[in-house]
N, C-alpha and C positions, 0 to 999 in steps of 0.2 A: 432043775421046778419045769413042768411046762404051763404054758401060759392059761392054758384050763383046769390046771389042778390048782393053780396057783385063787382062780375068779372063785374054787368054788370052794376053797379055801375063805377065802375071804365074806362068802357069803353060809357057809356052815353059823362061822364067828359072829354074824348079823341076822343069823334065827336063832343060833344060842339067848342072844343078848333080847330078840325081840319078847321068846318064851318068858324068862323071865326077869323082863317087865325094868330091866338098866339101860337107859338112854346112853350112853359110853360103852363104845369099841373098844379094843386092843387088838390090832395084827399086823405082825412082822416089826415090832419094834414102835409101829403108828399108833396113835388116838385119837379118835373121833367120837365128837358129843353133837348124840344129833339131840333137836328141840320133841322133836314129839314119835307118835308111834305111825304114823300115816309117815312123818319123813321115813323111817325104818324102810316102811312098809315101799317106799318109791325108788328105794338103795336098793332092794333086794328085788324088785322088777328087774331093777337097768344090770342089773349079775345078769337076771336068766338072759337077759336078752344077748348081754356080751359073751357070754358060754353058747349059746344057739345059732349067735355070728360065727364064735370061734368052731364049734361044731359042724358048719355047715349047711344047719337049717334052721326052720324059721320060727316063731311063735304065733299061730295062730286065736287071731281074737273073734268071736265074733258078737255082732250086736245085732236084736233082733228088736223090734218095734209091732207092737200091735197096738189097733184102736179102734176106740165104737165110735157109734152114737148116744151109745147110752140111752139108746130105746128099752 
């Protein structure tokens, strides 16, 4: 099993558990219990970054800020 395949399997397991509302994830005989949905989201984002790095690509994020004087 390649590293990318394993990472995708872990990400799929996390996504499925997040969708079901369960905070406990089991993968390859290991069990992890998360405290909140936000913690699961952070774990999914971390796995996305690892998958992108393993595939030789990067995740691009943009932040746009607009302001006005309120006139």
